[in-house]
PyMOL CGO cylinders between C-alpha atoms (Angstrom):
from pymol import cmd
from pymol.cgo import CYLINDER

trace = [
    CYLINDER, 82.60, 91.12, 87.90, 86.32, 90.12, 88.70, 0.3, 1, 1, 1, 1, 1, 1,
    CYLINDER, 86.32, 90.12, 88.70, 88.52, 87.50, 90.33, 0.3, 1, 1, 1, 1, 1, 1,
    CYLINDER, 88.52, 87.50, 90.33, 88.39, 89.41, 93.78, 0.3, 1, 1, 1, 1, 1, 1,
    CYLINDER, 88.39, 89.41, 93.78, 85.40, 91.82, 93.69, 0.3, 1, 1, 1, 1, 1, 1,
    CYLINDER, 85.40, 91.82, 93.69, 81.79, 91.20, 92.47, 0.3, 1, 1, 1, 1, 1, 1,
    CYLINDER, 81.79, 91.20, 92.47, 79.33, 94.04, 92.39, 0.3, 1, 1, 1, 1, 1, 1,
    CYLINDER, 79.33, 94.04, 92.39, 76.31, 93.74, 94.52, 0.3, 1, 1, 1, 1, 1, 1,
    CYLINDER, 76.31, 93.74, 94.52, 73.70, 96.66, 95.93, 0.3, 1, 1, 1, 1, 1, 1,
    CYLINDER, 73.70, 96.66, 95.93, 75.87, 99.40, 94.35, 0.3, 1, 1, 1, 1, 1, 1,
    CYLINDER, 75.87, 99.40, 94.35, 78.83, 98.20, 96.24, 0.3, 1, 1, 1, 1, 1, 1,
    CYLINDER, 78.83, 98.20, 96.24, 81.93, 96.00, 95.63, 0.3, 1, 1, 1, 1, 1, 1,
    CYLINDER, 81.93, 96.00, 95.63, 81.64, 92.76, 98.11, 0.3, 1, 1, 1, 1, 1, 1,
    CYLINDER, 81.64, 92.76, 98.11, 84.59, 90.32, 97.90, 0.3, 1, 1, 1, 1, 1, 1,
    CYLINDER, 84.59, 90.32, 97.90, 84.79, 87.04, 96.31, 0.3, 1, 1, 1, 1, 1, 1,
    CYLINDER, 84.79, 87.04, 96.31, 86.39, 84.10, 98.00, 0.3, 1, 1, 1, 1, 1, 1,
    CYLINDER, 86.39, 84.10, 98.00, 89.75, 84.71, 96.16, 0.3, 1, 1, 1, 1, 1, 1,
    CYLINDER, 89.75, 84.71, 96.16, 89.48, 88.33, 97.28, 0.3, 1, 1, 1, 1, 1, 1,
    CYLINDER, 89.48, 88.33, 97.28, 89.42, 87.29, 101.01, 0.3, 1, 1, 1, 1, 1, 1,
    CYLINDER, 89.42, 87.29, 101.01, 92.30, 84.69, 100.35, 0.3, 1, 1, 1, 1, 1, 1,
    CYLINDER, 92.30, 84.69, 100.35, 94.03, 87.55, 99.03, 0.3, 1, 1, 1, 1, 1, 1,
    CYLINDER, 94.03, 87.55, 99.03, 93.36, 89.98, 101.64, 0.3, 1, 1, 1, 1, 1, 1,
    CYLINDER, 93.36, 89.98, 101.64, 94.30, 87.43, 104.34, 0.3, 1, 1, 1, 1, 1, 1,
    CYLINDER, 94.30, 87.43, 104.34, 97.79, 86.67, 102.38, 0.3, 1, 1, 1, 1, 1, 1,
    CYLINDER, 97.79, 86.67, 102.38, 98.54, 90.55, 102.08, 0.3, 1, 1, 1, 1, 1, 1,
    CYLINDER, 98.54, 90.55, 102.08, 97.83, 90.89, 105.82, 0.3, 1, 1, 1, 1, 1, 1,
    CYLINDER, 97.83, 90.89, 105.82, 100.26, 87.76, 106.34, 0.3, 1, 1, 1, 1, 1, 1,
    CYLINDER, 100.26, 87.76, 106.34, 102.83, 89.42, 104.37, 0.3, 1, 1, 1, 1, 1, 1,
    CYLINDER, 102.83, 89.42, 104.37, 102.34, 92.46, 106.30, 0.3, 1, 1, 1, 1, 1, 1,
    CYLINDER, 102.34, 92.46, 106.30, 103.04, 90.85, 109.68, 0.3, 1, 1, 1, 1, 1, 1,
    CYLINDER, 103.04, 90.85, 109.68, 106.02, 89.03, 108.33, 0.3, 1, 1, 1, 1, 1, 1,
    CYLINDER, 106.02, 89.03, 108.33, 107.24, 92.16, 107.25, 0.3, 1, 1, 1, 1, 1, 1,
    CYLINDER, 107.24, 92.16, 107.25, 106.40, 93.59, 110.89, 0.3, 1, 1, 1, 1, 1, 1,
    CYLINDER, 106.40, 93.59, 110.89, 108.32, 90.68, 112.20, 0.3, 1, 1, 1, 1, 1, 1,
    CYLINDER, 108.32, 90.68, 112.20, 111.51, 91.50, 109.97, 0.3, 1, 1, 1, 1, 1, 1,
    CYLINDER, 111.51, 91.50, 109.97, 111.42, 94.97, 111.54, 0.3, 1, 1, 1, 1, 1, 1,
    CYLINDER, 111.42, 94.97, 111.54, 111.40, 93.35, 114.97, 0.3, 1, 1, 1, 1, 1, 1,
    CYLINDER, 111.40, 93.35, 114.97, 115.05, 92.66, 114.95, 0.3, 1, 1, 1, 1, 1, 1,
    CYLINDER, 115.05, 92.66, 114.95, 117.22, 95.12, 116.58, 0.3, 1, 1, 1, 1, 1, 1,
    CYLINDER, 117.22, 95.12, 116.58, 120.66, 96.19, 115.79, 0.3, 1, 1, 1, 1, 1, 1,
    CYLINDER, 120.66, 96.19, 115.79, 122.35, 92.84, 115.94, 0.3, 1, 1, 1, 1, 1, 1,
    CYLINDER, 122.35, 92.84, 115.94, 121.12, 90.79, 113.06, 0.3, 1, 1, 1, 1, 1, 1,
    CYLINDER, 121.12, 90.79, 113.06, 122.35, 87.52, 115.31, 0.3, 1, 1, 1, 1, 1, 1,
    CYLINDER, 122.35, 87.52, 115.31, 119.85, 88.54, 117.91, 0.3, 1, 1, 1, 1, 1, 1,
    CYLINDER, 119.85, 88.54, 117.91, 116.47, 86.59, 117.96, 0.3, 1, 1, 1, 1, 1, 1,
    CYLINDER, 116.47, 86.59, 117.96, 113.48, 88.42, 117.05, 0.3, 1, 1, 1, 1, 1, 1,
    CYLINDER, 113.48, 88.42, 117.05, 111.78, 90.07, 120.05, 0.3, 1, 1, 1, 1, 1, 1,
    CYLINDER, 111.78, 90.07, 120.05, 108.68, 88.00, 120.75, 0.3, 1, 1, 1, 1, 1, 1,
    CYLINDER, 108.68, 88.00, 120.75, 108.19, 90.83, 123.49, 0.3, 1, 1, 1, 1, 1, 1,
    CYLINDER, 108.19, 90.83, 123.49, 107.64, 93.54, 120.38, 0.3, 1, 1, 1, 1, 1, 1,
    CYLINDER, 107.64, 93.54, 120.38, 105.60, 91.45, 118.34, 0.3, 1, 1, 1, 1, 1, 1,
    CYLINDER, 105.60, 91.45, 118.34, 103.22, 90.62, 121.51, 0.3, 1, 1, 1, 1, 1, 1,
    CYLINDER, 103.22, 90.62, 121.51, 102.95, 94.59, 122.12, 0.3, 1, 1, 1, 1, 1, 1,
    CYLINDER, 102.95, 94.59, 122.12, 101.98, 95.13, 118.63, 0.3, 1, 1, 1, 1, 1, 1,
    CYLINDER, 101.98, 95.13, 118.63, 99.28, 92.16, 118.45, 0.3, 1, 1, 1, 1, 1, 1,
    CYLINDER, 99.28, 92.16, 118.45, 97.55, 93.42, 121.69, 0.3, 1, 1, 1, 1, 1, 1,
    CYLINDER, 97.55, 93.42, 121.69, 97.72, 97.07, 120.14, 0.3, 1, 1, 1, 1, 1, 1,
    CYLINDER, 97.72, 97.07, 120.14, 95.85, 95.63, 117.03, 0.3, 1, 1, 1, 1, 1, 1,
    CYLINDER, 95.85, 95.63, 117.03, 93.42, 93.73, 118.91, 0.3, 1, 1, 1, 1, 1, 1,
    CYLINDER, 93.42, 93.73, 118.91, 92.50, 96.61, 121.35, 0.3, 1, 1, 1, 1, 1, 1,
    CYLINDER, 92.50, 96.61, 121.35, 92.32, 98.64, 118.32, 0.3, 1, 1, 1, 1, 1, 1,
    CYLINDER, 92.32, 98.64, 118.32, 89.89, 96.04, 116.81, 0.3, 1, 1, 1, 1, 1, 1,
    CYLINDER, 89.89, 96.04, 116.81, 87.62, 95.58, 119.51, 0.3, 1, 1, 1, 1, 1, 1,
    CYLINDER, 87.62, 95.58, 119.51, 87.36, 99.33, 120.57, 0.3, 1, 1, 1, 1, 1, 1,
    CYLINDER, 87.36, 99.33, 120.57, 86.68, 100.10, 116.93, 0.3, 1, 1, 1, 1, 1, 1,
    CYLINDER, 86.68, 100.10, 116.93, 83.33, 98.02, 117.10, 0.3, 1, 1, 1, 1, 1, 1,
    CYLINDER, 83.33, 98.02, 117.10, 82.16, 100.37, 120.13, 0.3, 1, 1, 1, 1, 1, 1,
    CYLINDER, 82.16, 100.37, 120.13, 80.84, 102.88, 118.01, 0.3, 1, 1, 1, 1, 1, 1,
    CYLINDER, 80.84, 102.88, 118.01, 79.86, 106.31, 120.08, 0.3, 1, 1, 1, 1, 1, 1,
    CYLINDER, 79.86, 106.31, 120.08, 78.34, 107.71, 116.61, 0.3, 1, 1, 1, 1, 1, 1,
    CYLINDER, 78.34, 107.71, 116.61, 78.30, 106.17, 113.43, 0.3, 1, 1, 1, 1, 1, 1,
    CYLINDER, 78.30, 106.17, 113.43, 78.33, 108.18, 110.14, 0.3, 1, 1, 1, 1, 1, 1,
    CYLINDER, 78.33, 108.18, 110.14, 75.85, 107.11, 107.34, 0.3, 1, 1, 1, 1, 1, 1,
    CYLINDER, 75.85, 107.11, 107.34, 78.96, 106.88, 104.48, 0.3, 1, 1, 1, 1, 1, 1,
    CYLINDER, 78.96, 106.88, 104.48, 81.78, 105.19, 106.57, 0.3, 1, 1, 1, 1, 1, 1,
    CYLINDER, 81.78, 105.19, 106.57, 83.64, 106.54, 109.33, 0.3, 1, 1, 1, 1, 1, 1,
    CYLINDER, 83.64, 106.54, 109.33, 82.74, 106.73, 113.00, 0.3, 1, 1, 1, 1, 1, 1,
    CYLINDER, 82.74, 106.73, 113.00, 83.68, 108.09, 116.42, 0.3, 1, 1, 1, 1, 1, 1,
    CYLINDER, 83.68, 108.09, 116.42, 84.93, 105.00, 118.31, 0.3, 1, 1, 1, 1, 1, 1,
    CYLINDER, 84.93, 105.00, 118.31, 86.00, 104.12, 121.97, 0.3, 1, 1, 1, 1, 1, 1,
    CYLINDER, 86.00, 104.12, 121.97, 89.72, 105.40, 121.38, 0.3, 1, 1, 1, 1, 1, 1,
    CYLINDER, 89.72, 105.40, 121.38, 90.63, 102.79, 118.85, 0.3, 1, 1, 1, 1, 1, 1,
    CYLINDER, 90.63, 102.79, 118.85, 93.03, 105.42, 117.11, 0.3, 1, 1, 1, 1, 1, 1,
    CYLINDER, 93.03, 105.42, 117.11, 95.13, 105.34, 120.14, 0.3, 1, 1, 1, 1, 1, 1,
    CYLINDER, 95.13, 105.34, 120.14, 95.52, 101.98, 120.40, 0.3, 1, 1, 1, 1, 1, 1,
    CYLINDER, 95.52, 101.98, 120.40, 96.85, 101.58, 116.77, 0.3, 1, 1, 1, 1, 1, 1,
    CYLINDER, 96.85, 101.58, 116.77, 99.02, 104.44, 117.47, 0.3, 1, 1, 1, 1, 1, 1,
    CYLINDER, 99.02, 104.44, 117.47, 100.72, 102.76, 120.05, 0.3, 1, 1, 1, 1, 1, 1,
    CYLINDER, 100.72, 102.76, 120.05, 103.34, 100.32, 118.17, 0.3, 1, 1, 1, 1, 1, 1,
    CYLINDER, 103.34, 100.32, 118.17, 104.71, 103.75, 116.69, 0.3, 1, 1, 1, 1, 1, 1,
    CYLINDER, 104.71, 103.75, 116.69, 105.15, 105.35, 119.97, 0.3, 1, 1, 1, 1, 1, 1,
    CYLINDER, 105.15, 105.35, 119.97, 106.80, 102.22, 121.53, 0.3, 1, 1, 1, 1, 1, 1,
    CYLINDER, 106.80, 102.22, 121.53, 108.97, 101.09, 118.45, 0.3, 1, 1, 1, 1, 1, 1,
    CYLINDER, 108.97, 101.09, 118.45, 109.08, 104.09, 115.97, 0.3, 1, 1, 1, 1, 1, 1,
    CYLINDER, 109.08, 104.09, 115.97, 108.24, 104.77, 112.56, 0.3, 1, 1, 1, 1, 1, 1,
    CYLINDER, 108.24, 104.77, 112.56, 108.63, 101.44, 110.62, 0.3, 1, 1, 1, 1, 1, 1,
    CYLINDER, 108.63, 101.44, 110.62, 106.98, 99.36, 113.05, 0.3, 1, 1, 1, 1, 1, 1,
    CYLINDER, 106.98, 99.36, 113.05, 104.05, 101.65, 113.34, 0.3, 1, 1, 1, 1, 1, 1,
    CYLINDER, 104.05, 101.65, 113.34, 103.48, 102.18, 110.01, 0.3, 1, 1, 1, 1, 1, 1,
    CYLINDER, 103.48, 102.18, 110.01, 103.44, 98.31, 109.34, 0.3, 1, 1, 1, 1, 1, 1,
    CYLINDER, 103.44, 98.31, 109.34, 101.23, 97.59, 112.32, 0.3, 1, 1, 1, 1, 1, 1,
    CYLINDER, 101.23, 97.59, 112.32, 98.60, 99.95, 111.41, 0.3, 1, 1, 1, 1, 1, 1,
    CYLINDER, 98.60, 99.95, 111.41, 98.86, 98.98, 107.72, 0.3, 1, 1, 1, 1, 1, 1,
    CYLINDER, 98.86, 98.98, 107.72, 97.93, 95.43, 109.31, 0.3, 1, 1, 1, 1, 1, 1,
    CYLINDER, 97.93, 95.43, 109.31, 95.28, 96.99, 111.41, 0.3, 1, 1, 1, 1, 1, 1,
    CYLINDER, 95.28, 96.99, 111.41, 93.77, 98.52, 108.10, 0.3, 1, 1, 1, 1, 1, 1,
    CYLINDER, 93.77, 98.52, 108.10, 93.62, 95.22, 106.48, 0.3, 1, 1, 1, 1, 1, 1,
    CYLINDER, 93.62, 95.22, 106.48, 92.10, 93.66, 109.24, 0.3, 1, 1, 1, 1, 1, 1,
    CYLINDER, 92.10, 93.66, 109.24, 89.39, 96.26, 109.22, 0.3, 1, 1, 1, 1, 1, 1,
    CYLINDER, 89.39, 96.26, 109.22, 88.54, 95.54, 105.65, 0.3, 1, 1, 1, 1, 1, 1,
    CYLINDER, 88.54, 95.54, 105.65, 88.36, 92.14, 106.34, 0.3, 1, 1, 1, 1, 1, 1,
    CYLINDER, 88.36, 92.14, 106.34, 85.83, 92.78, 109.36, 0.3, 1, 1, 1, 1, 1, 1,
    CYLINDER, 85.83, 92.78, 109.36, 83.92, 95.52, 108.03, 0.3, 1, 1, 1, 1, 1, 1,
    CYLINDER, 83.92, 95.52, 108.03, 84.33, 96.48, 104.58, 0.3, 1, 1, 1, 1, 1, 1,
    CYLINDER, 84.33, 96.48, 104.58, 82.74, 99.27, 102.73, 0.3, 1, 1, 1, 1, 1, 1,
    CYLINDER, 82.74, 99.27, 102.73, 84.05, 99.19, 99.14, 0.3, 1, 1, 1, 1, 1, 1,
    CYLINDER, 84.05, 99.19, 99.14, 82.24, 101.57, 96.17, 0.3, 1, 1, 1, 1, 1, 1,
    CYLINDER, 82.24, 101.57, 96.17, 85.51, 101.38, 94.03, 0.3, 1, 1, 1, 1, 1, 1,
    CYLINDER, 85.51, 101.38, 94.03, 88.49, 99.11, 94.17, 0.3, 1, 1, 1, 1, 1, 1,
    CYLINDER, 88.49, 99.11, 94.17, 91.02, 101.81, 94.23, 0.3, 1, 1, 1, 1, 1, 1,
    CYLINDER, 91.02, 101.81, 94.23, 89.21, 103.53, 97.37, 0.3, 1, 1, 1, 1, 1, 1,
    CYLINDER, 89.21, 103.53, 97.37, 89.96, 100.25, 99.36, 0.3, 1, 1, 1, 1, 1, 1,
    CYLINDER, 89.96, 100.25, 99.36, 93.62, 101.09, 99.23, 0.3, 1, 1, 1, 1, 1, 1,
    CYLINDER, 93.62, 101.09, 99.23, 92.98, 104.88, 100.26, 0.3, 1, 1, 1, 1, 1, 1,
    CYLINDER, 92.98, 104.88, 100.26, 90.65, 104.00, 102.69, 0.3, 1, 1, 1, 1, 1, 1,
    CYLINDER, 90.65, 104.00, 102.69, 92.01, 101.08, 104.41, 0.3, 1, 1, 1, 1, 1, 1,
    CYLINDER, 92.01, 101.08, 104.41, 95.85, 100.68, 103.77, 0.3, 1, 1, 1, 1, 1, 1,
    CYLINDER, 95.85, 100.68, 103.77, 96.78, 104.27, 103.38, 0.3, 1, 1, 1, 1, 1, 1,
    CYLINDER, 96.78, 104.27, 103.38, 94.26, 106.02, 105.71, 0.3, 1, 1, 1, 1, 1, 1,
    CYLINDER, 94.26, 106.02, 105.71, 94.40, 103.60, 108.69, 0.3, 1, 1, 1, 1, 1, 1,
    CYLINDER, 94.40, 103.60, 108.69, 98.32, 102.97, 107.96, 0.3, 1, 1, 1, 1, 1, 1,
    CYLINDER, 98.32, 102.97, 107.96, 98.89, 106.41, 108.48, 0.3, 1, 1, 1, 1, 1, 1,
    CYLINDER, 98.89, 106.41, 108.48, 98.38, 106.38, 111.79, 0.3, 1, 1, 1, 1, 1, 1,
    CYLINDER, 98.38, 106.38, 111.79, 101.66, 104.63, 112.36, 0.3, 1, 1, 1, 1, 1, 1,
    CYLINDER, 101.66, 104.63, 112.36, 103.06, 108.12, 111.65, 0.3, 1, 1, 1, 1, 1, 1,
    CYLINDER, 103.06, 108.12, 111.65, 102.96, 108.29, 115.45, 0.3, 1, 1, 1, 1, 1, 1,
    CYLINDER, 102.96, 108.29, 115.45, 106.47, 106.53, 115.47, 0.3, 1, 1, 1, 1, 1, 1,
    CYLINDER, 106.47, 106.53, 115.47, 107.87, 109.94, 114.29, 0.3, 1, 1, 1, 1, 1, 1,
    CYLINDER, 107.87, 109.94, 114.29, 107.84, 111.35, 117.77, 0.3, 1, 1, 1, 1, 1, 1,
    CYLINDER, 107.84, 111.35, 117.77, 108.53, 108.06, 119.52, 0.3, 1, 1, 1, 1, 1, 1,
    CYLINDER, 108.53, 108.06, 119.52, 111.41, 109.34, 121.34, 0.3, 1, 1, 1, 1, 1, 1,
    CYLINDER, 111.41, 109.34, 121.34, 110.12, 113.05, 121.99, 0.3, 1, 1, 1, 1, 1, 1,
    CYLINDER, 110.12, 113.05, 121.99, 108.84, 114.78, 124.77, 0.3, 1, 1, 1, 1, 1, 1,
    CYLINDER, 108.84, 114.78, 124.77, 105.20, 114.18, 125.16, 0.3, 1, 1, 1, 1, 1, 1,
    CYLINDER, 105.20, 114.18, 125.16, 105.66, 111.80, 122.16, 0.3, 1, 1, 1, 1, 1, 1,
    CYLINDER, 105.66, 111.80, 122.16, 102.20, 110.03, 122.40, 0.3, 1, 1, 1, 1, 1, 1,
    CYLINDER, 102.20, 110.03, 122.40, 100.51, 113.29, 122.31, 0.3, 1, 1, 1, 1, 1, 1,
    CYLINDER, 100.51, 113.29, 122.31, 102.52, 114.54, 119.54, 0.3, 1, 1, 1, 1, 1, 1,
    CYLINDER, 102.52, 114.54, 119.54, 102.63, 111.34, 117.47, 0.3, 1, 1, 1, 1, 1, 1,
    CYLINDER, 102.63, 111.34, 117.47, 98.69, 110.77, 118.07, 0.3, 1, 1, 1, 1, 1, 1,
    CYLINDER, 98.69, 110.77, 118.07, 97.99, 114.27, 116.71, 0.3, 1, 1, 1, 1, 1, 1,
    CYLINDER, 97.99, 114.27, 116.71, 100.25, 113.63, 113.45, 0.3, 1, 1, 1, 1, 1, 1,
    CYLINDER, 100.25, 113.63, 113.45, 98.63, 110.07, 112.88, 0.3, 1, 1, 1, 1, 1, 1,
    CYLINDER, 98.63, 110.07, 112.88, 95.29, 111.10, 113.22, 0.3, 1, 1, 1, 1, 1, 1,
    CYLINDER, 95.29, 111.10, 113.22, 96.12, 114.04, 110.70, 0.3, 1, 1, 1, 1, 1, 1,
    CYLINDER, 96.12, 114.04, 110.70, 97.81, 111.63, 108.44, 0.3, 1, 1, 1, 1, 1, 1,
    CYLINDER, 97.81, 111.63, 108.44, 94.61, 109.27, 108.43, 0.3, 1, 1, 1, 1, 1, 1,
    CYLINDER, 94.61, 109.27, 108.43, 92.43, 112.92, 107.84, 0.3, 1, 1, 1, 1, 1, 1,
    CYLINDER, 92.43, 112.92, 107.84, 94.58, 113.47, 104.68, 0.3, 1, 1, 1, 1, 1, 1,
    CYLINDER, 94.58, 113.47, 104.68, 93.99, 110.08, 103.01, 0.3, 1, 1, 1, 1, 1, 1,
    CYLINDER, 93.99, 110.08, 103.01, 89.90, 110.33, 104.39, 0.3, 1, 1, 1, 1, 1, 1,
    CYLINDER, 89.90, 110.33, 104.39, 89.73, 113.49, 102.62, 0.3, 1, 1, 1, 1, 1, 1,
    CYLINDER, 89.73, 113.49, 102.62, 91.27, 112.48, 99.29, 0.3, 1, 1, 1, 1, 1, 1,
    CYLINDER, 91.27, 112.48, 99.29, 88.94, 109.56, 99.62, 0.3, 1, 1, 1, 1, 1, 1,
    CYLINDER, 88.94, 109.56, 99.62, 85.75, 111.46, 99.91, 0.3, 1, 1, 1, 1, 1, 1,
    CYLINDER, 85.75, 111.46, 99.91, 86.54, 114.27, 97.50, 0.3, 1, 1, 1, 1, 1, 1,
    CYLINDER, 86.54, 114.27, 97.50, 87.60, 111.78, 94.65, 0.3, 1, 1, 1, 1, 1, 1,
    CYLINDER, 87.60, 111.78, 94.65, 85.16, 108.58, 95.43, 0.3, 1, 1, 1, 1, 1, 1,
    CYLINDER, 85.16, 108.58, 95.43, 82.34, 110.15, 97.39, 0.3, 1, 1, 1, 1, 1, 1,
    CYLINDER, 82.34, 110.15, 97.39, 81.67, 113.69, 96.05, 0.3, 1, 1, 1, 1, 1, 1,
    CYLINDER, 81.67, 113.69, 96.05, 78.66, 112.74, 94.34, 0.3, 1, 1, 1, 1, 1, 1,
    CYLINDER, 78.66, 112.74, 94.34, 77.31, 112.49, 97.88, 0.3, 1, 1, 1, 1, 1, 1,
    CYLINDER, 77.31, 112.49, 97.88, 78.25, 115.96, 99.05, 0.3, 1, 1, 1, 1, 1, 1,
    CYLINDER, 78.25, 115.96, 99.05, 75.32, 117.81, 100.73, 0.3, 1, 1, 1, 1, 1, 1,
    CYLINDER, 75.32, 117.81, 100.73, 73.25, 120.23, 98.79, 0.3, 1, 1, 1, 1, 1, 1,
    CYLINDER, 73.25, 120.23, 98.79, 75.44, 123.38, 98.20, 0.3, 1, 1, 1, 1, 1, 1,
    CYLINDER, 75.44, 123.38, 98.20, 78.80, 121.59, 98.91, 0.3, 1, 1, 1, 1, 1, 1,
    CYLINDER, 78.80, 121.59, 98.91, 81.45, 121.10, 96.45, 0.3, 1, 1, 1, 1, 1, 1,
    CYLINDER, 81.45, 121.10, 96.45, 82.93, 117.57, 96.83, 0.3, 1, 1, 1, 1, 1, 1,
    CYLINDER, 82.93, 117.57, 96.83, 86.25, 118.92, 98.41, 0.3, 1, 1, 1, 1, 1, 1,
    CYLINDER, 86.25, 118.92, 98.41, 84.78, 121.18, 101.36, 0.3, 1, 1, 1, 1, 1, 1,
    CYLINDER, 84.78, 121.18, 101.36, 82.38, 118.23, 102.01, 0.3, 1, 1, 1, 1, 1, 1,
    CYLINDER, 82.38, 118.23, 102.01, 85.02, 115.85, 102.55, 0.3, 1, 1, 1, 1, 1, 1,
    CYLINDER, 85.02, 115.85, 102.55, 87.02, 118.14, 104.59, 0.3, 1, 1, 1, 1, 1, 1,
    CYLINDER, 87.02, 118.14, 104.59, 83.73, 118.70, 106.93, 0.3, 1, 1, 1, 1, 1, 1,
    CYLINDER, 83.73, 118.70, 106.93, 82.54, 115.05, 106.78, 0.3, 1, 1, 1, 1, 1, 1,
    CYLINDER, 82.54, 115.05, 106.78, 85.64, 113.59, 107.62, 0.3, 1, 1, 1, 1, 1, 1,
    CYLINDER, 85.64, 113.59, 107.62, 87.16, 116.03, 110.01, 0.3, 1, 1, 1, 1, 1, 1,
    CYLINDER, 87.16, 116.03, 110.01, 83.83, 115.58, 112.18, 0.3, 1, 1, 1, 1, 1, 1,
    CYLINDER, 83.83, 115.58, 112.18, 84.47, 112.34, 113.51, 0.3, 1, 1, 1, 1, 1, 1,
    CYLINDER, 84.47, 112.34, 113.51, 88.28, 111.84, 113.02, 0.3, 1, 1, 1, 1, 1, 1,
    CYLINDER, 88.28, 111.84, 113.02, 88.82, 115.32, 115.17, 0.3, 1, 1, 1, 1, 1, 1,
    CYLINDER, 88.82, 115.32, 115.17, 85.79, 114.45, 117.31, 0.3, 1, 1, 1, 1, 1, 1,
    CYLINDER, 85.79, 114.45, 117.31, 87.40, 111.15, 118.58, 0.3, 1, 1, 1, 1, 1, 1,
    CYLINDER, 87.40, 111.15, 118.58, 90.78, 113.19, 118.42, 0.3, 1, 1, 1, 1, 1, 1,
    CYLINDER, 90.78, 113.19, 118.42, 89.97, 115.70, 120.99, 0.3, 1, 1, 1, 1, 1, 1,
    CYLINDER, 89.97, 115.70, 120.99, 88.43, 113.28, 123.21, 0.3, 1, 1, 1, 1, 1, 1,
    CYLINDER, 88.43, 113.28, 123.21, 91.33, 111.32, 123.04, 0.3, 1, 1, 1, 1, 1, 1,
    CYLINDER, 91.33, 111.32, 123.04, 94.04, 113.93, 123.59, 0.3, 1, 1, 1, 1, 1, 1,
    CYLINDER, 94.04, 113.93, 123.59, 92.20, 115.33, 126.80, 0.3, 1, 1, 1, 1, 1, 1,
    CYLINDER, 92.20, 115.33, 126.80, 92.36, 111.92, 128.38, 0.3, 1, 1, 1, 1, 1, 1,
    CYLINDER, 92.36, 111.92, 128.38, 96.07, 111.51, 127.57, 0.3, 1, 1, 1, 1, 1, 1,
    CYLINDER, 96.07, 111.51, 127.57, 96.40, 115.05, 129.22, 0.3, 1, 1, 1, 1, 1, 1,
    CYLINDER, 96.40, 115.05, 129.22, 95.39, 113.71, 132.75, 0.3, 1, 1, 1, 1, 1, 1,
    CYLINDER, 95.39, 113.71, 132.75, 98.49, 113.16, 134.53, 0.3, 1, 1, 1, 1, 1, 1,
    CYLINDER, 98.49, 113.16, 134.53, 97.82, 109.65, 135.62, 0.3, 1, 1, 1, 1, 1, 1,
    CYLINDER, 97.82, 109.65, 135.62, 97.04, 108.44, 132.09, 0.3, 1, 1, 1, 1, 1, 1,
    CYLINDER, 97.04, 108.44, 132.09, 100.12, 109.98, 130.89, 0.3, 1, 1, 1, 1, 1, 1,
    CYLINDER, 100.12, 109.98, 130.89, 102.34, 108.25, 133.17, 0.3, 1, 1, 1, 1, 1, 1,
    CYLINDER, 102.34, 108.25, 133.17, 100.62, 104.88, 132.78, 0.3, 1, 1, 1, 1, 1, 1,
    CYLINDER, 100.62, 104.88, 132.78, 101.28, 104.79, 129.23, 0.3, 1, 1, 1, 1, 1, 1,
    CYLINDER, 101.28, 104.79, 129.23, 104.93, 105.86, 129.77, 0.3, 1, 1, 1, 1, 1, 1,
    CYLINDER, 104.93, 105.86, 129.77, 105.32, 102.79, 132.30, 0.3, 1, 1, 1, 1, 1, 1,
    CYLINDER, 105.32, 102.79, 132.30, 103.39, 100.74, 129.65, 0.3, 1, 1, 1, 1, 1, 1,
    CYLINDER, 103.39, 100.74, 129.65, 106.15, 101.84, 127.10, 0.3, 1, 1, 1, 1, 1, 1,
    CYLINDER, 106.15, 101.84, 127.10, 108.68, 100.91, 129.34, 0.3, 1, 1, 1, 1, 1, 1,
    CYLINDER, 108.68, 100.91, 129.34, 107.48, 97.23, 129.92, 0.3, 1, 1, 1, 1, 1, 1,
    CYLINDER, 107.48, 97.23, 129.92, 107.13, 97.53, 125.96, 0.3, 1, 1, 1, 1, 1, 1,
    CYLINDER, 107.13, 97.53, 125.96, 110.88, 98.33, 125.09, 0.3, 1, 1, 1, 1, 1, 1,
    CYLINDER, 110.88, 98.33, 125.09, 112.59, 96.40, 128.22, 0.3, 1, 1, 1, 1, 1, 1,
]
cmd.load_cgo(trace, "trace")
């Protein structure tokens, strides 16, 4: 149907050129993230520690995203804390690095488990929605910054997921439901279910102290 997509069984699938384009975009995002790894002094070498912790966070988020506690029929699932792990780069290093790492994760999710009905939906669901988890960086230096950042990150993802469901998946609304209420309920069910579980875990003193110690190692 196009250079990058082909329509099969009612959904869009990547062509070889499409996969190549996605990989190139992912590489560019990682290069941009690497550029942000420089601190203050431009002569200072790139922080391999920062890149390593971002890569580990993305890897953990990817692995745990495959462990689905509950999977919804039209996309979305409650996973084993995957959103928490992708919020960590923002918590460690601030907003810029957080957004880029989360966007890179979104592109990786697109490669691993694509669910694309419309080309524009790809951008909203994978780049913007997952990328919004990087908003955790807003509270990087705040007290209880991980919990605050996590809440902001998942809310950002929720906003874009609702927009996508409203615009692109409205026809699947439950009987008697309008597209927007359907999208609000559908996306809220899995995003906030995982969010509540995660926040309860983060409120355990031993867990919160462990993440604080990990942050100290990440920024050392």
